[in-house]
N, C-alpha and C positions, 0 to 999 in steps of 0.2 A: 483364579487367573490369568497366569500366565500361558497356563494353557489356550484360552479367550486367544491372549495375544499369537503365539504361537500359528492358530488356525491362522488367526485373520491376515497374518505372513504370508503364508503360504497358500492365499489366496488369493493372491497377487503372481510368486512363483508359477502355482503349481496351472497351469496354459496347454490345452493342444496344438496354438502357437508355437512355433519357435525361436525363439530369445533375438529381442534387438540384439545389431552388433554395437558394443559400448563403445562411446564417445568419451574423448576425454575432456575434463571439466571445462574444457578453453571452448571445446565443442561443441560443449548442452547450452553455452551460454548464449553462443550465439546463434545454438540450435531454435531458442524456443522465442528470437521474431523473426527465426527465416519459415521453420515448420515444429512448429508446436507439439503438433503428435505424436511425429518422432522421438522427439525429444522425449517426452511421458511415457515413450512405450520402451524405450532406450532406458530409464528413468525407474519403470515400476516394478523388478525384481527387487532394485539397490536404493531407494531413493535418498537423495542425500541434499542438506540444503546451507551445507557452510560456510562455503564457496560462496554464492549469491545471495545468502545472508551476510556475510563480509563484505559484500559489495555492494550490496543498498547502505550499508550502515556507514562505507565508506563517503560515498558517496553523501550523503544524509548530512553527513558533518564537514566538508566538504561547502556543499550548497549555504549549510547555513552558516561558518565562515562570513565566505565573501560574500554573501549578501547581510548581514551584522557590518562585515567593513564599509560596506558602499553607504552606511547610512538613509537606508531605505526605512529599516526597521527601526527604526530613530522615527525619526519624521514624520509616521504613518501612526507610531502610537501614541508622539508627545500631540499629533492633533486628531485621535478620537479621543486621548484626557481632553483635553480642550473646549470640544465640542459636548463632551459629556460636564462640562463646569467644572472639574477638577480644582480644589484649590492649586494657587501657584506653587504651597512650600509643595503637593504629590508631582508637579507636574517637576522641580527644581531636582527633587528627589529622583527624577525619572528620568531625567537627561542625566546628571551625573552619573546614572547605575549605565547609563549606555554608552558613554567617554568614557569606561575604563575598559582595565584591560578582561576586567574579568568576567564581561558582554558578552563578545564572540565564544570562549572557553563554555558561560554556561549557557550559552543558544544553541550550539553542537550537542553541547552533552545534556541537552532537553531533547533534539532533534532525537540519539541515536536512542536513548530509551523510549519515545512517545514513539518511533519505528517498532525498534523489537514488541513492546507492550500491545502493539493492535497485529501483530504479523501470529503473536500469541493466540491473543484473544480470536481472531479472526478462524487461526488453526482451528482451537479447541472446540467453536461454534461449529464448525464445518464439522469435525469432530462428531457431536453431538446429535444435529442432525441427519448430516448422510447414517453414520452409524447405529444412533442408537434409535431415531425417528424415523429411516429410509431403507433401510436393513445392509444397508453396505457393509461387508466388512474387511475395514481398511487400516491402517495404526495410523497412530493419531502422528507419525514420522512421512504419512506418506502428503497427507494432507499438508504437514509445517512444508513441505516439501514445494505443495502447488506453490502455499502462498509464497514464499522465495524466490523461486523462476518467476512466476505473476508479477510480484516486486523492481524484479529487475526489469523488466516495460511499465510499471507505473514513475521508474525512474527520466522516461523521455519527459510526462508529466512534468516532473518535477524540476528538466530543466527550463522548458518552454516557461515555466508560470515564472522563475527567477529569471530569467534574463528579460521575460515582459518587466517582470516588477521592478529591476535596476532597468530597464529602457522607460520606461514611465514614467520614476522615482513611486507608486508607490505599494503596497502588499494586496492594494484591489486589484486582482484580477482575476476576468472572467471569461470561457472559456466555450460555453453551452448556456442554455434557456438565458441567464442571469446575464447578458448584455441587450437583452430586451427590455429590460428593469430600470429603474431613474437608478439615478446617486449612490444612495442607501438601499441596492433589493431588495433589505430585509431579509425574513429566515425565510417565507417563503422563493425568493429569487435565489437565495443561496442556495436552497436543499434543490428549487427544480438545475440551478448551473453545473452543481455534481452528478444528478443521474444523468446531464445531457451531453455530457462535459465524453467528449470522443476517447481524450487518451487515458483517461481510468477507465470505458464502457469495454476499450478492448484487454486489457491487464485480467477483468473481469471477466469479460468471455474466455480468455486460455485459461483462467486460475474454474470457470465450469468444463472446460474442457480437458485438463486434468485429470479434474473426476471422474468423469466417464470414461477417463482409459486407466484409469486405476483400476474404478471398480467391474469396467465391462461392463457396466449400462450405457442409456440414449446421452446425448447432450443436455436433453432439457434433466435427463434426471440434476447431471450436473448445476444446468440453471435453481435449480429447487435448491440446488445447497446453498447458492453461493449470493442467490439474491437475497436473502437478511442481512448479510451482514457489511452487504453496498449500501442494500436500503440504510440503517442501519450510521452509517459512515456520514449518507448524505443529511446522513439528521442532523447529527454531532456537527457537519458543517456550512449546517443551517443556524444553527444555534452558536457560531463562532462568529460572533462582534467587534 
């Protein structure tokens, strides 16, 4: 297996084109916004993910703590419990939890753990589809690098959602076609909202670009690799009531 991994690494390092000039870690983070293709070309020989992953986790936990402290999560959760006809005991216990100092801490930890799991899951799915199904020869580290840098772009969606949630006083924030549905969009509305959210389509397209650059294949190849993970995410979003 070690020989296969070395060969996979070599498929990226050995090319007839001169290597892109190295950029600083901060420059690479900024580059993913300004020129993602050049950024991935510079990362191809030595993919890295620690800095963007750290930035994403810090941002996720910060936003989670901030939105918990505004009381938006509490009021939204209590209203959902009341709409579901939960008993007063359940509603009171939930209210006590949100009033406790542990609530924002648990929210932050949950956000960090969930984000890490999603990045690892998506990277593993990319590896399976790209390498085992479609014939790319990249390491898992390449796919995790793509996911980590694309997740930095997805922080824009997180920031916009958090700002709108705080401003509107509800977590029901829609940035896509979900806006054409009523007060309760249902599974279809939430699913379509995620599929058509431009702030999520952007990092998804950049992920596809990263796969194409690293594997030296077409952009369409990258789309085939990343599209299933995006659709799965939309389905899970639709199921989130």
